[in-house]
C-alpha positions as CSV (number, residue, x, y, z in Angstrom):
1,M,0.7,12.7,-54.5
2,I,3.0,11.3,-53.0
3,V,4.5,14.4,-51.4
4,R,1.6,15.7,-50.3
5,F,0.0,11.9,-48.9
6,C,4.0,12.1,-47.3
7,A,4.3,14.8,-45.9
8,V,-0.2,14.7,-44.3
9,L,1.8,11.3,-42.8
10,A,4.7,13.7,-40.9
11,V,2.6,16.3,-39.2
12,V,-0.3,13.7,-38.5
13,L,3.1,11.3,-37.2
14,L,4.3,14.8,-34.8
15,S,1.4,15.5,-33.8
16,V,1.1,12.2,-32.0
17,V,4.5,12.2,-30.7
18,S,3.9,15.4,-29.2
19,S,0.7,15.0,-27.1
20,P,0.8,12.0,-24.6
21,L,-0.9,8.7,-25.2
22,H,-1.9,8.7,-21.2
23,A,-1.7,10.3,-18.4
24,A,0.4,8.9,-15.3
25,I,-2.1,9.3,-12.8
26,I,-2.6,6.6,-10.5
27,L,-2.8,5.7,-6.6
28,Q,-2.2,1.8,-5.8
29,I,-1.5,-0.1,-2.6
30,E,2.0,-1.1,-1.9
31,N,1.9,-5.7,-2.3
32,T,2.6,-6.1,1.9
33,G,3.7,-8.9,4.2
34,L,2.1,-9.6,7.6
35,Q,2.9,-10.9,10.5
36,A,-0.1,-13.1,12.7
37,N,-1.7,-11.6,15.0
38,T,-0.2,-8.3,15.3
39,P,-1.5,-4.6,15.2
40,N,-0.2,-1.6,14.7
41,Q,1.5,-2.9,10.9
42,L,2.2,-0.5,8.4
43,V,0.7,-0.5,5.0
44,R,2.2,1.5,2.2
45,I,-0.5,3.5,-0.1
46,L,1.8,5.1,-3.2
47,G,1.0,7.6,-5.4
48,T,2.0,8.5,-9.7
49,Y,0.9,12.1,-11.0
50,D,2.9,13.6,-14.0
51,G,1.9,17.0,-13.9
52,T,-1.3,17.0,-15.9
53,L,-2.8,19.4,-15.2
54,P,-5.5,20.8,-12.7
55,A,-2.7,20.7,-10.2
56,V,-3.0,18.5,-7.0
57,D,-5.3,20.4,-4.2
58,G,-6.0,17.0,-2.2
59,I,-6.9,13.6,-2.1
60,L,-10.2,11.4,-1.2
61,L,-9.6,7.6,0.1
62,N,-11.4,4.6,-0.4
63,V,-9.7,1.8,1.3
64,L,-11.8,-1.6,1.7
65,I,-9.9,-5.2,3.1
66,G,-11.7,-7.9,2.0
67,L,-14.8,-6.3,0.0
68,G,-15.4,-4.0,3.5
69,G,-15.4,-6.9,5.0
70,P,-18.8,-8.3,7.3
71,D,-20.0,-5.2,8.4
72,A,-24.2,-5.0,9.0
73,S,-23.3,-1.3,7.8
74,L,-22.4,-1.6,5.3
75,G,-25.2,-4.3,3.5
76,P,-24.5,-7.9,1.8
77,L,-21.6,-7.9,-0.4
78,P,-20.9,-10.5,-2.5
79,G,-17.6,-12.0,-1.6
80,N,-16.8,-10.0,0.7
81,V,-14.5,-11.4,3.5
82,D,-13.2,-11.4,6.7
83,G,-9.4,-10.2,7.2
84,P,-7.4,-7.4,8.5
85,N,-8.7,-4.6,10.6
86,I,-7.7,-1.0,9.6
87,T,-6.8,1.0,12.4
88,S,-6.3,4.4,11.8
89,I,-4.4,6.6,8.8
90,N,-1.8,8.9,7.8
91,L,-2.2,11.4,5.3
92,K,-0.1,13.3,5.6
93,P,3.5,11.2,6.6
94,A,6.5,13.0,7.0
95,A,8.1,12.0,3.6
96,G,4.9,12.0,1.3
97,A,3.6,14.1,-0.9
98,L,0.6,15.7,0.6
99,S,3.2,16.6,3.6
100,A,3.3,20.4,4.0
101,F,-0.5,20.8,3.2
102,T,-1.0,21.8,6.5
103,S,-4.6,21.2,6.2
104,S,-6.5,18.0,7.8
105,Q,-7.2,15.1,7.8
106,V,-10.6,14.3,7.7
107,L,-12.9,11.4,8.2
108,N,-15.9,10.3,6.9
109,L,-16.4,6.4,7.7
110,Q,-14.5,3.4,8.9
111,T,-15.7,0.4,10.1
112,D,-13.2,-2.8,11.1
113,Q,-12.7,-3.5,7.3
114,L,-12.9,0.3,5.3
115,I,-11.7,3.4,5.9
116,Q,-13.0,6.8,3.8
117,V,-10.8,10.3,4.8
118,E,-9.4,13.2,2.3
119,L,-7.0,15.9,2.7
120,L,-7.8,18.9,0.9
121,R,-5.2,21.6,0.7
122,A,-4.9,25.3,3.5
123,D,-5.3,28.6,1.3
124,A,-1.6,29.4,2.6
125,N,-0.6,25.9,0.3
126,A,0.2,25.9,-3.2
127,P,-1.3,23.3,-5.0
128,I,1.5,20.4,-6.4
129,S,1.9,21.0,-9.7
130,A,5.2,19.1,-10.6
131,P,5.4,15.0,-11.5
132,F,5.9,12.6,-8.9
133,T,6.0,8.9,-9.3
134,N,5.2,6.1,-6.8
135,Q,5.2,8.4,-3.8
136,L,4.0,8.1,-0.4
137,V,0.6,9.4,-0.1
138,A,-0.8,7.7,3.0
139,E,0.1,5.2,5.7
140,L,-2.6,2.2,6.9
141,L,-1.7,0.7,9.9
142,V,-3.8,-2.7,11.0
143,D,-3.9,-5.4,12.8
144,T,-4.1,-8.9,12.3
145,T,-4.8,-10.3,15.6
146,G,-7.3,-13.9,15.5
147,V,-7.3,-13.5,11.7
148,A,-6.3,-16.5,8.9
149,A,-4.1,-16.7,7.9
150,G,-3.6,-16.3,3.1
151,A,-3.9,-13.4,1.1
152,Y,-6.3,-10.1,2.2
153,Q,-7.2,-8.6,-1.3
154,V,-7.3,-4.3,-0.7
155,D,-9.4,-2.2,-2.9
156,L,-8.9,1.6,-3.4
157,A,-12.5,2.0,-4.9
158,N,-16.1,-0.7,-4.6
159,G,-19.0,0.4,-7.2
160,S,-21.5,-2.2,-5.0
161,L,-21.3,1.4,-2.3
162,G,-20.6,3.8,-5.0
163,I,-16.9,4.9,-3.7
164,S,-13.9,5.4,-5.3
165,S,-10.8,7.4,-4.7
166,N,-9.0,9.6,-6.3
167,F,-6.2,12.8,-6.4
168,L,-8.4,16.6,-6.2
169,G,-7.9,19.3,-8.3
170,G,-9.3,22.4,-9.4
171,V,-10.4,23.1,-5.5
172,G,-11.3,19.9,-4.7
173,G,-12.5,18.7,-7.7
174,A,-12.0,15.2,-9.0
175,I,-9.2,14.1,-10.7
176,A,-9.4,10.8,-13.2
177,T,-7.3,8.8,-10.9
178,T,-5.8,4.7,-12.7
179,L,-6.6,2.1,-9.0
180,N,-4.1,-0.6,-8.2
181,S,-5.9,-2.9,-5.8
182,G,-2.8,-4.8,-3.5
183,T,-2.8,-8.0,-1.8
184,L,-1.8,-8.1,2.3
185,N,-0.1,-12.2,2.7
186,V,-0.9,-13.0,6.2
187,A,2.2,-15.8,7.8
188,A,0.6,-18.7,9.1
189,V,1.3,-18.8,12.9
190,P,3.4,-22.6,13.3
191,E,1.7,-24.8,15.1
192,P,2.6,-26.5,18.5
193,G,4.9,-29.3,17.2
194,S,6.5,-26.4,15.1
195,L,7.7,-24.6,18.1
196,L,9.3,-27.5,19.7
197,L,11.1,-29.4,16.9
198,L,12.3,-25.9,16.0
199,S,13.4,-25.9,19.5
200,I,15.0,-29.4,19.8
201,V,17.1,-28.5,16.3
202,G,18.1,-25.3,18.5
203,I,19.4,-26.8,21.4
204,A,21.1,-29.6,19.3
205,V,22.6,-27.2,16.9
206,V,24.4,-25.6,20.2
207,A,24.6,-28.4,21.7
208,H,26.9,-29.4,19.0
209,R,28.8,-26.2,18.7
210,W,29.5,-26.5,21.8
211,R,30.9,-30.0,21.9
212,A,32.8,-28.8,19.2
213,I,34.6,-26.0,20.8
214,R,35.6,-28.3,23.5
215,R,37.1,-31.0,21.4
216,A,39.2,-28.4,19.5
217,V,40.2,-26.5,23.0
218,F,41.5,-30.1,24.0
219,E,43.0,-31.1,21.4
220,Y,44.8,-28.0,20.9
221,G,46.1,-28.8,24.6
222,S,47.1,-31.7,24.4
223,R,49.8,-30.2,21.1
224,Q,50.9,-27.8,23.3
225,L,52.2,-30.4,26.0
């Protein structure tokens, strides 16, 4: 009886070890520090794919900053925040996981803080079956002009709007994808008084160094006499 139990246990353990416990298919926003009052700042979206079938045929992205922001067309959303604006998105950056796809990305929706876009491979492209980890899949350009300093959450889905993001496979079908939010940290603009203080300190440092150089030159000349 003991021998039989051990044999059954060995088979169970072998089946657990030989089968994947979790399919690592992930999209995530990279946490990014942003300058204040500055357009065209880069935010990266990274992807991980473990090679599980179906192979990747494309991608659907829904990116929301501050839950989509206070845009009237979206209706009232609890917790939405006025934050950085999305000005453009690129699903085929040169070093990206999907850069070999020759089809053009299709823009479905864009407001100041929400963008919905998809990319499907052309028939001439082979689907992506090789695994990749934390590889670039898209680049956002954002504008912080007039945006208050602070941390702004970026999501890849919103249940209230019924939208989500995922890799596409099996002729455009959705592949179950884990979505990880990120944070954009907008730096504070220095107060005028702080700028004046920094200027004064900078002038003082330069003056001190100049006096030190003059003193060193004078002492060296005195030694030569």
